[in-house]
N, C-alpha and C positions, 0 to 999 in steps of 0.2 A: 503494499500500500504505500501511495506517495503521502509525505507530511505535505501540509498546509502550504509553508513555503516551497518545497519543491514543486508542487502543483503549479502554485502561483508563477514561478520562473518557467515552467513549461509552458503556460498560458501565452505569458508576455513574450517568449521566443516563437510561439507560433504566430502569434499576431506581426510581430515584426518581419517574419517570412512570408506572410500572405499579403502584407504591403509592398514588400520588396518586389515581390513575383507580380504583383497587380500593376505597378509602376512600371516593372519592365515590359509587359505586355500591352500596356498604354501607348508606350514609346514605340514599340515596334509596330502598333498598329497604325500610328501617325506616319511614320515613316514608310510603312508599304503603301499608304493611300498616297503620300505627296510622291513616292516612286511610280504608282501607277498613273498619276495624273501628268506624269511626265514633264511637269514643270512649264505647263502651258498656261498663258494668261486665260483668266476665267473670263466667260463671255459675258457681254453686257446684256441685261434684259432689255426685251423688245416692248415697247409699248405702243399699242396700235387701238384707236379708237373703234370700236365695233358696233355700238349704237348710240344714239341721240335722243334727248328728249324722253330720260326715263326719271319718274318721280323720286326722288331721293332713294338710289341704290342703296340697301345695306345688305347686302349678301348675295353670294353668286356660288354655282356649283357647275364643274364641268359635266357632261353627259358622255357616255360612251361612244355614240357617234360624232362626237368634235362639236356638238351644241353645247347651249348655255342655258342655265335657269338662273334668273336674277330677281330677286326679292326686293320688292320696292316697298319703302314706307309711305308713299302717298304725298299729299300737299301738305298734311299737317294742319288742316282746317277743320278738323271734326268732321270728316265726311268720310265717303266709301271708296276713297282713290286708291288705297294701297291693294298690293297683290302681286302676281309673280308672271315675269315676261319670260317667254322663250326665244332664243336668239338660235336658228339652225346652225348647222355647218355651212351650209349654203348662204348665210349673212340674210336671211329672211327673220324680219321681228314681227311678234304678235303677242298681245296677252294673253296668257295660257290661264290663269285664275284670276277674276276681278271681284271687287265688293268687299275687300277687308276693311275695316275701319282704321282711318288715320287720323291721327291726332292725340 
């Protein structure tokens, strides 16, 4: 049986060892990722307007076919102008769901 002091030393060594191994693995992961990227410059994000006239867009989700669903908060004038707009992959825009409360 281990004495309390010996057990404490074993736990401390185990913590030091696992910390050292974790740190080494982290450094290796970062080095592999940098080597895989080949030192290329990161590409700049492309900004493109795909729809105008939306009423306070507050969220967006990409669809599997390349389209987008855009959640709109509406006019904010205590009316029923909030909803969801569908933007197809071909660029067609139409209201998918209308009549949510705004404001």
